[in-house]
ZAMARGU-4260 file (C-alpha; in steps of 0.2 Angstrom, whole numbers, plus 5000, padded with zeros to 4 digits):
<rodrens>
0) 5190/5030/4931 | 5183/5015/4938 | 5169/5005/4926 | 5160/4988/4930 | 5177/4981/4935
5) 5191/4989/4924 | 5203/5001/4929 | 5207/5014/4914 | 5222/5028/4917 | 5212/5043/4910
10) 5228/5053/4910 | 5232/5042/4894 | 5216/5047/4887 | 5216/5061/4873 | 5203/5074/4878
15) 5191/5080/4862 | 5189/5099/4859 | 5176/5108/4866 | 5167/5110/4848 | 5167/5091/4847
20) 5155/5085/4860 | 5143/5073/4848 | 5161/5064/4842 | 5165/5064/4861 | 5146/5055/4865
25) 5150/5046/4852 | 5169/5039/4858 | 5159/5036/4876 | 5146/5024/4871 | 5159/5014/4864
30) 5172/5014/4877 | 5157/5010/4889 | 5153/4996/4878 | 5170/4989/4876 | 5174/4991/4895
35) 5157/4980/4896 | 5162/4966/4887 | 5179/4965/4896 | 5174/4965/4913 | 5170/4946/4909
40) 5185/4943/4897 | 5192/4929/4904 | 5176/4918/4906 | 5171/4924/4889 | 5186/4919/4879
45) 5187/4903/4888 | 5168/4899/4879 | 5171/4907/4865 | 5186/4895/4863 | 5176/4880/4867
50) 5160/4884/4856 | 5173/4883/4841 | 5179/4867/4834 | 5195/4863/4832 | 5201/4872/4816
55) 5193/4888/4823 | 5201/4886/4839 | 5220/4896/4835 | 5207/4909/4823 | 5198/4915/4838
60) 5213/4916/4851 | 5221/4926/4838 | 5205/4937/4839 | 5207/4940/4857 | 5223/4941/4858
65) 5223/4954/4844 | 5210/4963/4853 | 5219/4963/4870 | 5235/4970/4859 | 5225/4986/4853
70) 5219/4992/4871 | 5235/4993/4880 | 5230/5005/4891 | 5216/4994/4899 | 5218/4982/4914
75) 5207/4972/4921 | 5201/4973/4941 | 5188/4960/4944 | 5185/4957/4961 | 5181/4940/4961
80) 5186/4928/4946 | 5173/4912/4945 | 5181/4897/4940 | 5166/4892/4928 | 5156/4902/4920
85) 5144/4895/4907 | 5129/4904/4899 | 5120/4894/4887 | 5108/4902/4874 | 5095/4887/4875
90) 5088/4880/4857 | 5101/4892/4850 | 5114/4886/4836 | 5125/4900/4836 | 5131/4911/4851
95) 5128/4930/4855 | 5134/4943/4866 | 5123/4949/4877 | 5119/4958/4896 | 5140/4958/4899
100) 5143/4938/4896 | 5143/4926/4879 | 5129/4914/4877 | 5134/4900/4868 | 5123/4887/4862
105) 5117/4872/4869 | 5122/4857/4859 | 5135/4850/4869 | 5127/4851/4885 | 5111/4841/4879
110) 5108/4822/4883 | 5092/4817/4874 | 5088/4823/4856 | 5068/4821/4855 | 5066/4838/4860
115) 5063/4854/4848 | 5072/4870/4847 | 5061/4885/4839 | 5061/4903/4838 | 5049/4914/4848
120) 5036/4919/4842 | 5038/4940/4837 | 5025/4951/4849 | 5025/4968/4851 | 5037/4967/4868
125) 5049/4952/4861 | 5066/4953/4867 | 5078/4956/4852 | 5094/4949/4860 | 5099/4936/4872
130) 5093/4919/4877 | 5076/4923/4873 | 5075/4924/4856 | 5075/4904/4854 | 5068/4891/4868
135) 5071/4871/4870 | 5056/4863/4871 | 5049/4846/4873 | 5034/4836/4879 | 5045/4824/4885
140) 5059/4823/4899 | 5077/4832/4891 | 5091/4833/4904 | 5106/4846/4902 | 5123/4839/4910
145) 5137/4850/4916 | 5154/4848/4920 | 5162/4856/4933 | 5171/4859/4947 | 5166/4853/4964
150) 5160/4869/4977 | 5147/4879/4977 | 5138/4887/4961 | 5123/4899/4957 | 5111/4888/4943
155) 5101/4903/4935 | 5084/4898/4925 | 5079/4910/4911 | 5061/4908/4906 | 5052/4919/4891
160) 5032/4915/4892 | 5025/4918/4874 | 5020/4909/4860 | 5030/4895/4850 | 5027/4888/4836
165) 5016/4872/4840 | 5017/4874/4858 | 5002/4884/4867 | 5009/4896/4879 | 4996/4891/4891
170) 5001/4871/4893 | 5018/4876/4898 | 5018/4867/4914 | 5031/4858/4923 | 5044/4852/4934
175) 5063/4856/4936 | 5076/4844/4946 | 5095/4848/4948 | 5103/4832/4957 | 5094/4830/4971
180) 5084/4846/4971 | 5066/4848/4967 | 5069/4869/4962 | 5050/4869/4953 | 5035/4860/4953
185) 5020/4860/4943 | 5027/4877/4938 | 5013/4886/4927 | 5025/4898/4917 | 5011/4907/4910
190) 5003/4911/4928 | 5017/4914/4935 | 5022/4927/4922 | 5006/4938/4922 | 5008/4942/4940
195) 5019/4955/4932 | 5013/4961/4918 | 5029/4974/4919 | 5039/4958/4917 | 5034/4956/4898
200) 5033/4937/4900 | 5051/4936/4907 | 5054/4924/4922 | 5071/4921/4931 | 5076/4908/4945
205) 5092/4908/4953 | 5098/4895/4964 | 5113/4890/4974 | 5119/4872/4975 | 5134/4864/4983
210) 5140/4849/4971 | 5148/4836/4980 | 5157/4829/4962 | 5160/4838/4946 | 5142/4835/4939
215) 5128/4846/4938 | 5111/4836/4930 | 5097/4849/4928 | 5082/4839/4923 | 5065/4845/4913
220) 5050/4835/4916 | 5032/4839/4909 | 5017/4837/4921 | 5006/4827/4910 | 4987/4825/4915
225) 4970/4822/4911 | 4965/4841/4911 | 4982/4846/4903 | 4988/4831/4892 | 4998/4842/4881
230) 5010/4850/4894 | 5027/4854/4889 | 5044/4858/4897 | 5054/4872/4891 | 5070/4885/4894
235) 5078/4900/4886 | 5093/4902/4894 | 5103/4893/4908 | 5117/4901/4919 | 5131/4890/4930
240) 5145/4902/4939 | 5154/4896/4953 | 5155/4908/4968 | 5166/4907/4985 | 5164/4894/4998
245) 5155/4905/5011 | 5148/4918/5002 | 5131/4912/5008 | 5136/4894/5015 | 5140/4893/5032
250) 5161/4890/5038 | 5159/4876/5051 | 5176/4881/5053 | 5172/4896/5063 | 5164/4901/5081
255) 5147/4897/5079 | 5142/4915/5086 | 5146/4919/5070 | 5131/4907/5062 | 5116/4916/5055
260) 5105/4919/5070 | 5090/4908/5070 | 5075/4921/5076 | 5066/4914/5091 | 5083/4902/5093
265) 5102/4901/5096 | 5109/4897/5079 | 5107/4890/5061 | 5119/4883/5049 | 5118/4885/5032
270) 5126/4867/5027 | 5133/4861/5011 | 5118/4850/5007 | 5107/4863/5006 | 5101/4871/4992
275) 5095/4890/4991 | 5083/4899/4981 | 5087/4920/4979 | 5068/4927/4984 | 5074/4944/4986
280) 5090/4956/4981 | 5088/4974/4985 | 5099/4987/4987 | 5092/5004/4994 | 5095/5016/4980
285) 5088/5022/4965 | 5093/5011/4951 | 5097/4992/4949 | 5113/4986/4948 | 5116/4975/4934
290) 5124/4958/4932 | 5140/4965/4922 | 5141/4979/4939 | 5144/4964/4951 | 5157/4960/4959
295) 5160/4946/4945 | 5146/4933/4948 | 5133/4943/4939 | 5121/4944/4953 | 5106/4957/4948
300) 5104/4970/4963 | 5085/4976/4961 | 5076/4992/4971 | 5068/4988/4986 | 5056/5003/4981
305) 5040/4987/4978 | 5043/4983/4997 | 5045/4998/5011 | 5029/5001/5018 | 5036/5018/5021
310) 5028/5029/5008 | 5039/5044/5015 | 5054/5036/5016 | 5068/5040/5002 | 5082/5031/4996
315) 5098/5041/4994 | 5115/5039/4989 | 5128/5045/5001 | 5149/5048/5003 | 5155/5042/4985
320) 5174/5048/4990 | 5178/5040/5006 | 5186/5022/5002 | 5177/5007/5009 | 5187/4996/5017
325) 5183/4977/5019 | 5191/4970/5034 | 5174/4964/5039 | 5167/4955/5026 | 5176/4950/5007
330) 5174/4963/4996 | 5167/4951/4983 | 5150/4951/4995 | 5142/4966/4988 | 5147/4981/4975
335) 5152/4995/4980 | 5137/5005/4974 | 5128/4995/4987 | 5135/5001/5002 | 5134/5019/4995
340) 5117/5021/4995 | 5106/5018/5009 | 5086/5021/5015 | 5085/5032/5034 | 5071/5038/5042
345) 5074/5055/5041 | 5079/5072/5052 | 5064/5073/5062 | 5068/5064/5080 | 5051/5064/5087
350) 5043/5057/5070 | 5056/5045/5068 | 5054/5036/5087 | 5033/5035/5082 | 5036/5022/5066
355) 5045/5009/5061 | 5057/5006/5047 | 5050/4992/5039 | 5050/4981/5023 | 5037/4968/5020
360) 5045/4952/5007 | 5030/4941/5001 | 5036/4924/5002 | 5031/4903/5002 | 5026/4896/5019
365) 5031/4881/5024 | 5052/4885/5022 | 5065/4892/5032 | 5075/4908/5025 | 5090/4917/5027
370) 5090/4935/5029 | 5104/4943/5026 | 5106/4962/5028 | 5120/4974/5025 | 5126/4990/5032
375) 5139/5003/5030 | 5140/5017/5042 | 5145/5034/5032 | 5135/5046/5039 | 5147/5062/5044
380) 5136/5066/5061 | 5142/5050/5069 | 5158/5051/5077 | 5157/5039/5090 | 5147/5023/5098
385) 5133/5027/5103 | 5127/5039/5092 | 5116/5029/5080 | 5108/5014/5090 | 5093/5005/5084
390) 5081/4991/5085 | 5080/4975/5074 | 5061/4966/5073 | 5064/4949/5061 | 5043/4946/5060
395) 5039/4955/5076 | 5054/4946/5083 | 5067/4956/5092 | 5082/4950/5085 | 5094/4966/5088
400) 5093/4978/5103 | 5108/4989/5102 | 5110/4989/5084 | 5125/5000/5081 | 5135/4999/5064
405) 5151/5009/5070 | 5153/4998/5085 | 5151/4984/5071 | 5164/4991/5059 | 5177/4993/5072
410) 5175/5011/5076 | 5179/5015/5061 | 5170/5023/5046 | 5164/5014/5028 | 5167/4997/5033
415) 5156/4986/5027 | 5145/4974/5039 | 5132/4960/5036 | 5121/4951/5047 | 5112/4935/5044
420) 5096/4928/5051 | 5086/4910/5047 | 5067/4914/5049 | 5054/4899/5049 | 5040/4906/5042
425) 5026/4890/5045 | 5012/4886/5034 | 4993/4889/5039 | 4981/4878/5028 | 4978/4885/5008
430) 4987/4902/5011 | 5000/4903/4998 | 5009/4919/5002 | 5017/4924/5019 | 5025/4942/5021
435) 5043/4941/5030 | 5043/4959/5037 | 5059/4968/5043 | 5056/4983/5055 | 5069/4996/5062
440) 5066/5007/5077 | 5076/5021/5084 | 5083/5015/5100 | 5078/5028/5116 | 5096/5031/5120
445) 5101/5034/5103 | 5109/5051/5102 | 5104/5053/5083 | 5085/5046/5086 | 5086/5035/5065
450) 5089/5019/5060 | 5097/5014/5041 | 5100/4999/5029 | 5110/4999/5014 | 5103/4980/5007
455) 5094/4965/5008 | 5094/4948/5002 | 5081/4934/5005 | 5086/4915/5001 | 5072/4900/5003
460) 5081/4886/5013 | 5079/4868/5004 | 5067/4857/5014 | 5071/4837/5022 | 5067/4832/5006
465) 5076/4844/4995 | 5062/4853/4988 | 5063/4872/4986 | 5045/4873/4974 | 5032/4884/4980
470) 5014/4885/4975 | 5007/4896/4957 | 5000/4913/4960 | 4983/4915/4961 | 4976/4911/4943
475) 4967/4927/4941 | 4972/4931/4925 | 4976/4913/4917 | 4958/4911/4922 | 4952/4927/4914
480) 4959/4921/4896 | 4952/4905/4899 | 4934/4911/4902 | 4938/4923/4885 | 4942/4907/4877
485) 4929/4896/4880 | 4916/4911/4876 | 4925/4912/4860 | 4923/4892/4858 | 4906/4894/4862
490) 4899/4907/4849 | 4910/4899/4836 | 4901/4882/4840 | 4883/4888/4842 | 4885/4898/4825
495) 4890/4882/4817 | 4874/4872/4825 | 4862/4883/4820 | 4869/4885/4802 | 4869/4867/4801
500) 4850/4863/4809 | 4843/4878/4798 | 4850/4868/4783 | 4846/4850/4788 | 4827/4854/4796
505) 4810/4860/4790 | 4802/4873/4801 | 4792/4860/4809 | 4803/4849/4813 | 4811/4865/4823
510) 4798/4867/4830 | 4795/4851/4838 | 4813/4852/4846 | 4808/4869/4853 | 4790/4861/4860
515) 4801/4847/4868 | 4815/4859/4875 | 4803/4868/4884 | 4794/4852/4891 | 4812/4846/4898
520) 4815/4865/4903 | 4799/4864/4914 | 4805/4847/4921 | 4821/4852/4928 | 4814/4867/4934
525) 4799/4856/4943 | 4812/4845/4952 | 4822/4861/4957 | 4808/4865/4968 | 4804/4848/4975
530) 4821/4846/4979 | 4822/4863/4989 | 4805/4860/4998 | 4797/4870/4987 | 4805/4887/4996
535) 4810/4893/4977 | 4797/4901/4969 | 4808/4909/4956 | 4804/4914/4938 | 4800/4897/4936
540) 4787/4897/4946 | 4779/4883/4958 | 4785/4886/4978 | 4774/4892/4993 | 4787/4904/4998
545) 4799/4914/4987 | 4820/4916/4983 | 4821/4936/4980 | 4828/4933/4964 | 4827/4953/4962
550) 4842/4954/4975 | 4849/4936/4972 | 4856/4930/4956 | 4856/4912/4951 | 4871/4904/4942
555) 4869/4888/4932 | 4884/4873/4938 | 4891/4879/4920 | 4895/4894/4925 | 4901/4890/4942
560) 4912/4876/4935 | 4918/4890/4922 | 4921/4905/4937 | 4933/4892/4947 | 4941/4882/4932
565) 4930/4866/4936 | 4935/4867/4954 | 4954/4869/4952 | 4963/4866/4968 | 4971/4881/4964
570) 4956/4891/4968 | 4954/4887/4985 | 4956/4899/4997 | 4949/4893/5013 | 4938/4879/5020
575) 4925/4878/5033 | 4910/4868/5041 | 4901/4872/5024 | 4915/4865/5011 | 4930/4873/5002
580) 4929/4891/4998 | 4934/4897/4981 | 4941/4911/4974 | 4931/4912/4957 | 4929/4926/4943
585) 4912/4929/4934 | 4906/4941/4921 | 4918/4938/4908 | 4934/4936/4923 | 4930/4953/4927
590) 4923/4951/4944 | 4932/4941/4958 | 4921/4931/4967 | 4919/4920/4985 | 4909/4905/4981
595) 4906/4893/4994 | 4901/4875/4988 | 4894/4861/4999 | 4902/4846/5004 | 4897/4828/5005
600) 4892/4822/5022 | 4896/4842/5026 | 4887/4844/5045 | 4876/4859/5036 | 4864/4856/5022
605) 4850/4863/5012 | 4840/4869/5026 | 4856/4880/5030 | 4860/4882/5011 | 4841/4891/5010
610) 4839/4900/5025 | 4857/4909/5021 | 4850/4912/5004 | 4833/4918/5012 | 4842/4929/5025
615) 4853/4939/5015 | 4843/4943/4999 | 4835/4953/5011 | 4849/4963/5017 | 4861/4975/5013
620) 4873/4986/5026 | 4891/4989/5023 | 4896/4976/5037 | 4887/4962/5030 | 4894/4951/5018
625) 4884/4954/5001 | 4879/4938/4994 | 4878/4939/4975 | 4868/4923/4970 | 4868/4905/4973
630) 4867/4890/4963 | 4857/4872/4966 | 4858/4858/4951 | 4865/4843/4948 | 4866/4840/4966
635) 4876/4854/4971 | 4872/4868/4982 | 4884/4883/4983 | 4884/4901/4985 | 4891/4916/4977
640) 4899/4933/4988 | 4909/4947/4986 | 4927/4941/4987 | 4935/4950/5005 | 4954/4951/4999
645) 4960/4951/5016 | 4950/4932/5022 | 4945/4933/5039 | 4947/4943/5056 | 4955/4926/5063
650) 4970/4925/5050 | 4976/4944/5056 | 4976/4938/5075 | 4985/4920/5076 | 4987/4904/5067
655) 4996/4914/5051 | 5011/4924/5047 | 5000/4941/5041 | 5010/4955/5049 | 4998/4960/5066
660) 4986/4972/5066 | 4989/4987/5075 | 4977/4994/5090 | 4970/5006/5080 | 4964/4993/5066
665) 4960/4981/5079 | 4947/4994/5088 | 4940/4998/5067 | 4936/4979/5064 | 4926/4978/5079
670) 4918/4993/5078 | 4912/4988/5060 | 4908/4970/5066 | 4897/4976/5080 | 4888/4990/5067
675) 4884/4974/5058 | 4877/4963/5073 | 4868/4980/5075 | 4858/4982/5060 | 4854/4964/5063
680) 4846/4966/5079 | 4838/4981/5076 | 4838/4988/5057 | 4828/4972/5048 | 4811/4972/5045
685) 4813/4958/5060 | 4825/4954/5073 | 4838/4942/5064 | 4851/4932/5077 | 4866/4927/5069
690) 4871/4911/5081 | 4887/4910/5074 | 4895/4926/5076 | 4915/4922/5078 | 4932/4930/5073
695) 4932/4918/5057 | 4915/4923/5053 | 4920/4942/5051 | 4931/4946/5033 | 4939/4960/5030
700) 4941/4968/5013 | 4953/4975/5004 | 4953/4992/5012 | 4949/4984/5031 | 4931/4984/5033
705) 4924/4972/5042 | 4909/4962/5036 | 4900/4949/5046 | 4896/4932/5037 | 4888/4917/5037
710) 4871/4916/5040 | 4869/4899/5039 | 4862/4897/5058 | 4855/4915/5058 | 4835/4913/5063
715) 4822/4925/5066 | 4821/4934/5085 | 4806/4935/5095 | 4791/4942/5087 | 4778/4952/5096
720) 4780/4963/5113 | 4776/4946/5123 | 4790/4934/5117 | 4807/4938/5125 | 4817/4923/5117
725) 4815/4909/5103 | 4816/4893/5109 | 4827/4881/5097 | 4841/4869/5097 | 4856/4874/5101
730) 4867/4878/5089 | 4885/4889/5086 | 4901/4885/5087 | 4914/4878/5103 | 4921/4894/5113
735) 4909/4904/5108 | 4893/4898/5116 | 4882/4910/5128 | 4880/4897/5144 | 4863/4904/5146
740) 4858/4898/5129 | 4865/4882/5129 | 4858/4878/5148 | 4841/4883/5144 | 4839/4882/5122
745) 4832/4900/5125 | 4837/4911/5111 | 4840/4932/5112 | 4851/4943/5104 | 4861/4944/5118
750) 4868/4928/5114 | 4875/4936/5099 | 4883/4949/5114 | 4889/4935/5123 | 4899/4927/5107
755) 4906/4946/5099 | 4914/4949/5117 | 4925/4932/5115 | 4929/4939/5099 | 4933/4953/5108
760) 4946/4944/5119 | 4952/4936/5104 | 4958/4953/5096 | 4967/4958/5114 | 4974/4945/5117
765) 4976/4938/5099 | 4973/4918/5105 | 4961/4906/5101 | 4945/4904/5112 | 4950/4887/5119
770) 4968/4881/5118 | 4971/4862/5122 | 4989/4860/5126 | 4992/4875/5139 | 4990/4873/5159
775) 4970/4870/5164 | 4967/4886/5169 | 4970/4895/5153 | 4963/4883/5142 | 4948/4894/5139
780) 4952/4911/5135 | 4937/4918/5144 | 4939/4911/5160 | 4956/4914/5159 | 4953/4932/5156
785) 4941/4935/5167 | 4952/4928/5183 | 4966/4942/5177 | 4953/4954/5176 | 4948/4951/5193
790) 4966/4950/5201 | 4969/4967/5192 | 4981/4959/5177 | 4971/4961/5163 | 4988/4968/5153
795) 4995/4953/5156 | 4987/4944/5142 | 4987/4957/5130 | 4992/4951/5114 | 5013/4955/5114
800) 5013/4963/5096 | 5001/4975/5105 | 5014/4980/5119 | 5016/5000/5120 | 5001/5004/5109
805) 4987/5004/5119 | 4985/5018/5134 | 4981/5010/5152 | 4963/5017/5151 | 4960/5011/5136
810) 4966/4995/5139 | 4953/4997/5156 | 4938/5002/5146 | 4940/4989/5131 | 4941/4978/5145
815) 4927/4982/5154 | 4917/4982/5136 | 4922/4965/5132 | 4919/4956/5150 | 4901/4963/5152
820) 4897/4957/5136 | 4903/4941/5144 | 4891/4943/5159 | 4881/4926/5165 | 4866/4936/5165
825) 4860/4940/5147 | 4849/4953/5152 | 4863/4962/5160 | 4874/4963/5145 | 4875/4978/5135
830) 4866/4980/5119 | 4875/4980/5102 | 4872/4999/5102 | 4880/5001/5117 | 4896/4992/5112
835) 4898/5002/5097 | 4896/5018/5109 | 4910/5012/5117 | 4922/5007/5107 | 4919/5021/5097
840) 4925/5031/5113 | 4939/5019/5116 | 4945/5022/5097 | 4943/5042/5100 | 4955/5040/5114
845) 4966/5030/5108 | 4967/5045/5091 | 4970/5061/5106 | 4984/5049/5115 | 4992/5042/5099
850) 5003/5059/5102 | 5007/5059/5119 | 5010/5039/5120 | 5029/5038/5119 | 5030/5018/5111
855) 5018/5021/5098 | 5024/5006/5087 | 5010/5004/5071 | 5018/4988/5068 | 5018/4981/5086
860) 5037/4983/5091 | 5043/4984/5107 | 5059/4995/5111 | 5060/4995/5131 | 5048/5009/5135
865) 5047/5010/5155 | 5030/5020/5154 | 5022/5006/5145 | 5031/4993/5153 | 5018/4993/5169
870) 5004/4989/5158 | 5011/4973/5154 | 5018/4968/5167 | 5013/4953/5181 | 5023/4961/5194
875) 5009/4974/5197 | 4993/4972/5204 | 4983/4985/5196 | 4981/4994/5177 | 4990/5008/5180
880) 4987/5024/5170 | 5003/5032/5162 | 5009/5050/5165 | 5010/5051/5146 | 4992/5050/5144
885) 4976/5057/5150 | 4960/5052/5161 | 4947/5045/5152 | 4936/5053/5161 | 4926/5039/5163
890) 4922/5029/5178 | 4928/5013/5178 | 4916/4999/5183 | 4923/4983/5193 | 4918/4965/5182
895) 4908/4958/5188 | 4897/4971/5191 | 4876/4974/5195 | 4877/4992/5189 | 4884/4990/5171
900) 4869/5000/5164 | 4881/5013/5172 | 4895/5010/5159 | 4885/5013/5145 | 4876/5028/5151
905) 4890/5039/5149 | 4892/5052/5135 | 4903/5043/5120 | 4901/5052/5103 | 4886/5065/5099
910) 4889/5063/5084 | 4886/5045/5081 | 4871/5039/5070 | 4865/5021/5067 | 4873/5013/5053
915) 4863/5013/5038 | 4861/5002/5024 | 4868/5001/5009
</rodrens>
């Protein structure tokens, strides 16, 4: 019997009789607890003795020796024995056994004495033991010092976000430094804890630090600001555990072929002067592996279920009998159960070839990460090389084109192997999180069309300044609490004020105050109306035209400030020409909204502000962003919209680390945006021309529904049968402007069609309309696409993430409609209704052909399918139709063509109806 690092010779144990089942259960429970304690006996003994005073050490030592003498049949068989293991119970004056180790008092490690030690206030979910019952807190800086051997160490920090006497939970905001490394900065503990309600306020952070000398100093620094003058730092538990020299750091003495592979590069060395933060340690089994069951370093292995994107894939345990052979990696790399469980794609080969086994891991952008993948081949059907081969993609980059675990293992079963990769995650503006993706796909030459993985470890690597700190998460929950607290304070304040007034003044004076109040209120309303050029005839009265308040809500500046935590920068989710866009919460924090605030000096001003209010107040459609209200007060111009969870379309095409959209998703988004524009052109009382159609003005909600936004530049179209255009000053965005409108200053709805055609090319090619740092002929996306289409090479410029997803006839038809939108003569361009019809047809054909096109990779992987290679190769003079797809049934129209009407006269969906407003 093997249990948590201990070997128990079962032949010496007396087995109870069958009628003593209850006694047997009790005995088993006691034995399990003894085994758990003894698994870290050496380090526990050292710490226990160190914690005693001199007169008590002999007694302590005798106690442990007696315990060993009483258990002669148990022997320690730990895989790795740390030279240091310090588990510190911060704020406590006594030691406690918890989770397989002895947590000792922190008094011998503190430098300063001006901090406080307090017990956590009890709650319904308070931890009953371990390092979470007490805390060390201070409103000034304090430091722990540990004298240990040089070399790599795990440094673990344990936090319990709860109420402590004289310390408000929300005011815990601080930085943590360890030697030259910044581990945490402006760390708001309650904000981080509230992201995961299941955590019950418990937070854990693990770091790897390579010490040059024997001192490890960990400093806690409160981030006191004018907004939070009472901020404090606290810690519940600290753990320092030594690790093998090259567990995660790179051994410079080995061949660089064994270094981690840099995704998109050659290799990457995890040097000793770098610090690491453990972001994920996931085993692909059905239960967590607790710290006490690790190989001696007290690492915890979590299950992966939260991060795998394939809902039908299950993890399972395999072969618990074969002895693992650690001849490719040290036996302390991971515990045995890690390699005896895995996730695979299942037994249906045809289904497996149509999707990827995918994990998405949220990370902080702006850092390099080390990704470790664990493998062990125990499949009885794999009896040789080539039986199971698969491809590995990281961030949609092919890093292993023939992953063969059996070959990696020296053609032996049960040999654990690891593969390390370095991944650079760029940092787009104001993006707090990005996804790091891991995708596996069966190789077409594999005898078993399957892929498998046993475990994932991911570490953030410190930057050049030794920083590991990331941003605090979206402060929604914190904001909600602030709103409720403010509401309570306001109600209490109001009650006290009214009571004082009622008891202090007479009815006549009170009536006078009321009269004065209404006079002041009236003056403010007059000022508002004058400031808005008398366009706002609300319930206050006074204007010549009106803002329909029955459809548009008016917010006070106080409500907006409350919704954004006084315009806290943490709430900023975007920046545009208008100004900052904040994510806020209204109605006591129950409703998320997007709040667009005009910045001083913006190129947009009062006219655009009033124009958007008037336009959107009268429009309601599934594919138009909804305006909730506005604020025009104290020189502030603010618009409040429904919040779009997935941001802009451009965020998912380029310039971010978001996973690439599939071809199906892109078509659905294009159709939605086209429907919104069609409604503007034909569905409202008067034609509305948007004038600023671009990918950043197409927003996506949580269900990926596209919504056209930003109507500040919109204009009413031609009114009356005699008018064909509107003569107006040219406005819009460079790269999207209709050349006919630009040259003649004549605006029609076909100007929107042109801009939308540019968006279609963005969607197809995954690049911006203008790129300055490329060769001259590729600077303009429109010119480049026209040139490649005319030469028959449109497939050459398709987004590489779409390779293998588009049937050739769908590509051809999509290219035709996009380039027809971009015709020089606006009259020759299709209407948005025609565009919707053709895109619907392309989507229908894509769905029909999906089962027949071999390389249907939902997330955009490429696995060398020769039937689709032609379509994207520059070595062919035309776009070829795959043998695996049917003819489209549509006549091709070359670009440019005077017969563009023929393209749109063909039948599409008979059931298509104009989208209705909601």
